[in-house]
C-alpha positions in Angstrom: 105.9 58.5 135.4 102.6 58.6 137.1 99.5 61.1 136.8 96.6 61.5 139.0 95.4 58.2 138.1 98.5 56.5 137.1 98.5 56.5 133.6 100.7 53.9 131.9 102.2 54.2 128.4 103.4 50.8 128.2 102.4 47.3 129.8 106.2 45.7 129.4 104.8 42.4 130.0 102.4 42.3 127.0 104.2 44.9 124.8 100.9 46.9 124.8 101.7 50.7 123.9 98.9 53.1 124.1 98.9 56.9 123.9 98.5 58.5 127.3 95.5 61.0 127.4 96.0 63.8 129.7 93.2 65.6 131.3 92.9 69.4 131.7 95.1 70.7 134.1 96.8 67.1 134.5 99.3 67.0 137.5 102.1 64.5 137.6 104.3 63.0 140.1 106.6 60.3 140.4 105.1 57.2 141.1 108.2 54.9 141.3 111.7 55.5 140.1 112.3 52.5 137.8 115.3 53.6 136.4 116.9 54.3 139.8 115.7 50.7 140.9 117.2 49.1 137.9 120.4 51.0 138.3 120.8 49.9 142.1 120.0 46.4 141.1 122.7 46.1 138.5 125.3 47.9 140.9 124.7 45.2 143.4 126.0 42.6 140.5 128.9 44.9 139.8 127.4 46.2 136.6 127.9 50.0 135.9 124.8 51.1 133.8 123.4 54.2 132.3 119.7 54.8 133.1 117.6 56.0 130.0 114.6 58.2 130.2 112.3 59.8 127.5 112.7 63.2 127.5 109.7 65.6 128.8 109.0 67.4 125.9 109.1 64.3 123.5 106.7 62.5 126.2 104.3 65.4 126.1 104.3 65.4 122.0 103.1 61.7 122.2 100.4 62.3 124.6 96.9 63.2 123.7 96.3 66.8 125.2 93.2 68.0 126.4 91.2 70.9 124.6 92.6 74.3 126.0 95.6 72.8 127.4 99.3 73.1 126.0 102.7 71.3 125.9 104.2 74.6 127.7 101.6 74.5 130.5 102.0 70.7 130.8 105.8 71.0 130.8 105.7 73.2 133.8 103.6 70.5 135.8 105.7 67.6 134.4 109.4 68.8 135.1 109.1 68.5 139.0 108.6 64.9 138.6 111.6 64.7 136.3 113.8 66.8 138.6 112.8 64.2 141.5 113.9 61.3 139.4 117.1 62.9 138.5 117.9 63.9 142.0 117.4 60.2 143.2 119.7 58.9 140.4 122.3 61.4 141.4 122.0 60.2 145.1 122.3 56.7 144.1 125.8 57.5 142.6 124.6 57.5 139.1 127.3 59.0 136.7 125.3 59.2 133.4 121.7 59.5 132.4 120.7 59.0 128.9 117.7 61.2 127.8 116.0 60.3 124.6 114.4 63.2 122.5 113.1 61.2 119.3 110.9 64.4 118.5 114.1 66.3 117.5 114.3 63.8 114.5 111.0 65.5 113.1 111.9 68.1 110.6 108.8 70.1 110.9 109.0 71.1 114.7 107.5 74.5 115.5 109.7 77.3 117.1 107.6 76.7 120.5 108.5 73.1 120.7 112.3 74.2 120.4 111.5 76.8 123.1 110.2 74.1 125.3 113.0 71.8 124.6 115.4 74.5 125.5 113.7 75.3 128.8 113.5 71.7 129.8 117.2 70.7 129.2 118.4 74.1 131.2 116.1 72.7 134.0 117.3 69.1 133.9 120.9 70.0 133.5 120.7 72.1 136.6 118.8 69.3 138.5 121.3 66.6 137.4 124.4 68.0 139.5 127.3 65.8 139.2 125.6 63.4 137.0 126.1 64.1 133.1 123.2 63.8 130.8 123.7 62.2 127.4 121.4 63.5 124.8 119.9 61.0 122.1 117.7 61.8 119.1 115.6 59.9 116.8 116.7 57.6 113.9 118.0 59.4 111.0 119.7 62.3 113.0 118.8 65.8 113.8 118.8 67.4 110.6 117.8 71.0 110.4 117.5 71.1 114.1 121.3 70.2 114.7 122.7 73.8 115.4 119.8 74.1 118.0 120.7 70.6 119.5 124.5 71.7 119.9 123.9 74.7 122.2 121.9 72.5 124.7 123.5 71.9 128.1 124.1 68.3 127.5 127.2 66.3 129.1 127.4 64.0 125.9 125.6 63.8 122.4 124.9 60.7 120.4 125.1 61.0 116.8 123.5 58.4 114.5 126.2 58.1 111.9 124.5 55.1 110.3 121.1 56.6 109.7 122.1 60.2 110.2 125.3 60.5 108.2 124.3 64.0 107.1 124.8 65.4 110.6 128.2 64.0 110.7 130.3 66.7 108.7 128.5 69.6 110.6 129.1 67.9 114.1 133.0 67.7 112.9 133.2 71.1 112.2 131.3 72.7 115.3 131.1 70.2 118.0 133.4 71.1 120.9 136.5 68.7 121.3 136.2 68.9 125.2 132.5 67.5 125.1 131.7 63.7 125.1 130.7 62.5 121.5 129.1 59.1 121.0 129.2 57.8 117.6 126.6 55.2 116.4 128.7 53.2 114.1 127.1 50.0 114.2 123.8 49.6 112.4 121.4 48.4 115.3 118.4 48.1 112.8 119.7 45.6 110.6 121.3 42.1 110.8 123.7 42.9 108.2 127.5 43.1 109.0 129.0 46.5 109.8 132.0 47.5 107.5 134.6 47.4 110.3 137.2 49.4 108.3 134.8 52.0 107.1 133.7 52.5 110.7 137.2 52.8 112.0 138.0 55.4 109.2 135.2 57.3 110.7 136.8 57.1 113.9 140.2 58.2 112.8 138.4 61.1 110.8 136.9 62.2 114.1 139.9 62.1 116.3 141.9 64.5 114.0 139.7 67.3 115.6 138.2 65.4 118.9 139.9 64.5 122.0 140.0 60.3 122.1 139.2 60.6 125.8 135.7 62.2 125.1 134.7 59.6 122.6 132.3 56.7 122.8 131.9 54.1 120.3 128.0 52.9 120.1 125.5 51.3 117.9 123.3 53.6 115.9 120.3 53.0 118.3 119.5 50.4 121.1 120.1 46.9 120.5 117.0 44.7 120.9 115.0 41.9 119.7 114.0 41.8 116.2 110.6 40.6 114.9 110.7 37.4 112.8 113.8 35.8 114.1 113.9 32.8 116.4 115.6 33.1 119.7 118.8 31.5 118.6 119.0 33.8 115.5 118.3 36.9 117.7 121.3 36.1 120.1 123.6 35.4 117.3 122.7 39.0 115.6 123.2 40.8 119.1 126.4 38.9 119.9 127.8 39.9 116.4 126.7 43.5 116.8 128.5 43.7 120.2 131.6 42.0 118.8 131.6 44.7 116.0 131.4 47.5 118.6 134.4 45.9 120.2 136.3 45.7 117.1 135.8 49.4 116.1 136.3 50.4 119.7 139.6 48.4 120.5 141.7 50.2 117.9 145.2 50.4 119.1 145.4 54.2 117.7 142.8 55.0 120.5 145.2 53.7 123.3 148.1 55.3 121.8 146.5 58.7 121.7 145.7 58.5 125.5 142.3 57.1 125.4 140.4 57.4 128.6 141.2 54.5 131.4 137.4 54.7 132.6 135.9 51.6 131.1 132.2 52.4 130.4 129.0 50.2 129.8 125.5 50.6 129.9 122.2 48.6 129.8 121.6 49.0 126.0 125.3 48.1 125.2 127.3 51.0 124.4 131.1 51.0 124.8 134.1 53.3 125.0 137.7 52.0 124.7 139.7 51.3 127.7 143.5 52.3 127.9 144.6 48.6 127.4 142.8 48.1 124.4 140.1 46.3 126.0 136.3 46.6 126.3 134.3 45.4 129.2 130.7 44.5 129.1 
């Protein structure tokens, strides 16, 4: 996302993160559609990916706001750039887009922020057209904001069952069976092994009230490098986490209950089971 002077929030080469400072009346434009470029590059290699965007309200909450300016005013200037990004992804044939809203993990959000979130998601949902949006919150779940989150116009919702287990009973009771539900059952933040039996028990519990062809099996968050580990150790941990996801997702009961034949993969490694009990990366 670019501003008038192309403010960069992250230098991916040197991993330098800094807070974007917005000027009064800051204008936004789409400088380059990196998610679309990555999606098309992967597609040329036969890999189906799910681009990930930081949600507009979460982005603005992380910015330094000029005196006299507000999130609501900035949001109206920012949304056209997001709309352009989504339209280009849709035209590229993207089936899923993940939008992260980590700010929803904050328990003390004011009512105005939730109003901005509601406006932004209705605009993004309309702009996405045939592309489905997957909403992902911050680590620890949605907490008190969960009832609000469930009424947003998303195509799928990711629930961090590892660190946000308190959300799970409410989701089981109130989440519509026809909507896509992503269960984060493998801890992406710890090298400790996942209790496969417990994770599969949660899947069974979910399937009593949810359609198996609308269920995704996922890590709690994005799988990534871990500080303090040597490269071989990092690869070993990531491979084990991927194997754990496959072990949970490949239960025969999912196929017996008519699991979706659409195999699914994305760039931060989340899976849904296939009808033949296999999971393709």
